[in-house]
C-alpha positions in Angstrom: 5.4 3.4 -15.7 3.4 3.8 -12.5 2.0 7.1 -11.2 0.2 7.9 -8.0 -1.6 11.2 -7.2 -2.7 13.2 -4.1 -6.1 11.5 -4.2 -4.4 8.1 -3.7 -5.3 6.9 -7.2 -2.7 4.9 -9.1 -2.1 4.6 -12.9 -0.1 2.1 -14.8 0.7 3.5 -18.2 2.7 2.6 -21.3 3.3 4.8 -24.3 4.6 3.0 -27.4 4.9 3.1 -31.2 4.1 0.3 -33.6 6.6 -0.2 -36.4 4.6 -2.7 -38.4 5.9 -5.7 -36.7 6.3 -4.9 -33.0 5.9 -2.2 -30.4 8.8 0.1 -29.3 9.9 0.1 -25.7 7.7 2.1 -23.4 8.8 5.7 -23.3 6.3 7.0 -20.8 9.1 8.0 -18.3 10.5 10.4 -20.9 7.0 11.7 -21.8 6.2 12.6 -18.2 9.7 13.7 -17.4 10.0 11.1 -14.6 13.4 12.5 -13.4 11.7 15.6 -12.1 8.9 13.8 -10.2 9.1 12.6 -6.6 9.6 8.8 -6.4 7.8 6.5 -3.9 9.9 3.6 -2.9 8.3 0.2 -2.5 5.3 1.2 -4.7 7.8 2.0 -7.5 5.8 5.0 -8.5 6.3 8.6 -9.3 4.0 11.2 -7.7 1.9 13.6 -9.8 -1.0 15.9 -8.9 -3.7 14.1 -10.9 -3.4 10.8 -12.8 -6.5 11.6 -14.8 -4.9 14.7 -16.2 -1.8 12.6 -17.1 -3.9 10.1 -18.9 -5.7 12.9 -20.8 -2.3 14.3 -21.8 -1.2 10.9 -23.1 -4.5 10.5 -25.1 -4.0 14.0 -26.5 -0.6 12.9 -27.8 -2.1 9.7 -29.2 -4.8 11.6 -31.1 -2.9 14.8 -31.8 -5.5 16.8 -29.9 -5.3 19.5 -27.2 -1.8 20.7 -26.6 -0.5 18.4 -29.4 -2.9 19.6 -32.1 -0.7 22.4 -33.4 2.6 20.4 -32.9 1.2 17.4 -34.9 -0.8 19.4 -37.4 0.8 17.7 -40.4 0.8 14.2 -39.1 -0.9 11.5 -41.2 -3.7 9.2 -40.0 -1.4 6.3 -40.5 1.2 7.8 -38.2 -1.5 8.4 -35.5 -2.6 4.8 -35.7 0.9 3.7 -34.8 0.7 5.5 -31.5 -0.4 3.3 -28.5 -1.5 4.3 -25.0 -2.3 1.6 -22.4 -3.5 3.0 -19.1 -5.2 1.5 -16.1 -6.3 3.6 -13.1 -7.2 2.1 -9.8 -7.3 2.9 -6.0 -4.1 2.7 -4.0 -5.8 0.0 -1.9 -5.3 -2.4 -4.8 -1.5 -2.2 -4.2 -1.5 -1.3 -0.5 0.8 -4.2 0.4 3.5 -2.8 -1.8 3.7 0.5 0.1 6.2 0.4 3.0 5.2 1.8 6.4 6.8 5.2 7.0 8.3 5.1 10.5 9.5 8.7 10.8 7.6 11.7 11.9 6.3 14.4 9.6 9.4 16.5 10.7 11.6 13.6 9.6 9.8 13.4 6.3 10.2 17.1 5.7 13.9 17.1 6.6 14.6 14.1 4.4 12.4 15.3 1.5 10.1 12.3 1.9 6.8 14.1 2.4 5.1 12.2 -0.4 6.1 8.8 1.0 5.0 10.0 4.5 1.6 11.2 3.3 0.9 8.0 1.3 1.7 5.8 4.3 -0.3 8.1 6.6 -3.3 7.8 4.4 -3.0 4.0 4.2 -2.7 3.8 8.0 -6.1 5.4 8.2 -7.6 3.2 5.5 -6.2 0.1 7.2 -7.6 1.2 10.6 -11.1 1.6 9.0 -10.7 -1.7 7.3 -10.0 -3.5 10.6 -13.0 -1.8 12.2 -15.2 -2.8 9.2 -13.9 -6.4 9.2 -14.6 -6.8 12.9 -18.2 -5.4 12.4 -18.8 -7.7 9.4 -17.6 -10.8 11.1 -19.3 -10.3 14.5 -22.7 -12.1 14.4 -25.9 -11.3 16.3 -25.3 -14.3 18.5 -22.0 -12.8 19.8 -19.7 -14.9 17.7 -16.6 -13.4 16.2 -15.0 -15.0 13.2 -11.5 -13.5 13.9 -9.9 -15.7 11.2 -12.0 -14.2 8.4 -11.6 -10.7 9.8 -7.8 -11.0 9.9 -7.6 -12.6 6.5 -9.6 -9.9 4.8 -7.5 -7.1 6.2 -4.0 -8.7 5.8 -4.8 -9.7 2.2 -5.3 -6.0 1.4 -2.8 -4.1 3.6 -0.2 -6.7 4.5 1.2 -8.0 7.8 3.5 -5.1 8.5 0.9 -2.3 8.5 -1.8 -4.4 10.2 0.7 -5.4 12.9 1.8 -1.8 13.5 -1.8 -0.6 13.9 -2.7 -3.4 16.3 0.5 -2.9 18.3 -0.1 0.9 18.5 -3.6 0.3 19.9 -2.5 -2.3 22.4 0.3 0.0 23.6 -2.4 2.7 24.1 -4.5 0.2 26.0 -1.7 -1.2 28.2 -3.8 -0.5 31.3 -6.8 -2.5 30.0 -7.3 -5.9 31.5 -9.2 -7.1 28.4 -5.9 -7.2 26.5 -4.0 -10.4 27.2 -0.5 -10.2 28.8 0.9 -12.1 25.8 -0.5 -9.5 23.3 0.8 -6.7 25.5 4.3 -8.2 25.5 4.2 -8.7 21.8 3.1 -5.1 21.2 6.0 -3.7 23.2 8.5 -5.1 20.7 6.8 -3.7 17.6 8.2 -0.5 16.2 5.6 2.3 16.0 5.9 5.2 13.6 6.6 8.5 15.4 4.0 11.2 15.7 4.9 14.9 15.7 5.7 15.4 19.4 6.0 11.9 21.0 6.8 8.4 20.1 3.1 7.4 20.3 1.2 6.8 17.2 -1.5 9.4 16.6 -5.2 9.2 16.3 -5.3 8.1 12.7 -4.8 4.5 13.9 -7.0 4.4 17.0 -9.6 1.6 16.8 -12.3 3.6 18.4 -15.1 1.5 17.0 -13.8 -1.8 18.3 -14.2 -3.2 21.8 -10.9 -3.9 23.5 -11.8 -7.5 23.9 -12.3 -7.9 20.1 -9.0 -6.1 19.5 -7.4 -8.8 21.7 -9.1 -11.6 19.8 -8.2 -10.1 16.4 -4.6 -9.6 17.5 -4.3 -13.2 18.9 -5.5 -14.6 15.6 -3.2 -12.2 13.7 -0.2 -13.3 15.7 -1.1 -17.0 15.4 -1.5 -16.7 11.6 1.8 -14.9 11.0 3.7 -17.2 13.4 2.3 -20.3 11.7 3.2 -18.9 8.3 6.8 -18.1 9.3 7.1 -21.5 10.9 5.9 -23.2 7.7 8.5 -21.2 5.7 11.2 -22.4 8.1 10.2 -26.0 7.7 10.2 -25.7 3.9 13.7 -24.1 4.0 15.1 -26.7 6.4 17.0 -29.5 4.6 15.6 -33.0 4.8 17.6 -35.7 6.5 18.5 -37.3 3.2 19.8 -34.0 1.9 21.9 -33.5 5.0 23.4 -37.0 4.6 24.3 -36.3 1.0 26.2 -33.2 2.1 
């Protein structure tokens, strides 16, 4: 079972019993009453207030401590040793590519009871924006050379093409007047769907690349588009039947 909390920490956890030869199926969903918890699509996780608290509850069950001390007062040491808890806690950034971009506004999210999904995507947008700014800074040398390939690769590997593309397009739409952005990138940005903000269709300040020069945004975007295009073309070539295969058909 996967849990995610309001601090954007994620926990993968399994609760099982050892019967002497093998472990039982994981019953963590029943333990945490998953049916009552908000579910985050894409991430395949349930939302909780604090994953550390949930882990502590599981360990209390395993050791018959805390809330479980009285309930399991007569349990034997042998029975306790059969209980198993496997838990790993990590930052949401480790699985950021699995979280879909939320394209609705906060009003949409409230009306559709999707506030947890909205907030998680909102936070990842801000993290991705900061990651782009940091990647540009780290890959821009003192002799005014910008390794855009390395910068793009680092960010896309963590946040995925969809979120990176949305943030770049949102910034280029905002900079439509700026001559430092190429016409090709401006045309590309017009076709990218941008998540709605509260009052307009423009993306809000959480994705504004304020620390990046417009010319570097353009270079970053050009490399991003070239990389995704090449990848998609490669996939098409791999999917295309060879001449011999067509002849056999």
